[in-house]
N, C-alpha and C positions, 0 to 999 in steps of 0.2 A: 309219628312225629319225631324227628331227629333233633336231639339237643346237642349243642356244640359248646365246649368250654375252652377258653383260651389257656395257653401254657401258663400264663401268670396266675390265672384263677386256680388252675390245678396245683401249682406250687403253693399257693396260699392255703388251699384246702388240705393238702398233705401236711403242711406245717401246723395247721390247727389240729389235725388228727393226732399228730405226734405230741403236741402240748396236752391234749386231752388224755392220751395214754399215760403220760407222766403224772397227771393229776390222779388218775385211777391207781397207779402203782404207789404213789405217795399216801393215798387215803387208806389203803388196805394194808394191814400189818402182816398178815400171813397169806400165803398162796399155796395151793396144791402144786405139785410138780408140773402137772399138765397145764395148769393155768399160767405158771411162770414161763413154760416153754412157748405157749401160745402168745403170750405178751411179747416175749423177746422176738419170736418169729415175725409177728406183725410189725413191730418197731423196725426190725431189720429190713423187711420188704419195703416199708414206707421210706426209710432212709435211703435205700438203694434207688428207688424211683425218684426221690427228690434229688439225689446226686446226678442221676441221668438227665433230669430236666434242667438242672442248673449248670451243666457243663456247656462250654461253647461248642457250636456245631463244628464237626470235623476234628475236634481235639481228641488225641489218643493218649493212652497211658503207657506207651511203650516205645 
């Protein structure tokens, strides 16, 4: 069974995941280096995907 998600739903889901990551980061006072790197990596990847999804079709950066 193939599940389809709209662009708007994906944007909403990524936004919610980024909010949840912020809550986790705020709730924990200390992190191991590997945990910090994993958190930053995940945030970066989600923000990049969100940026891609929210840009107008055909828009270029150069």
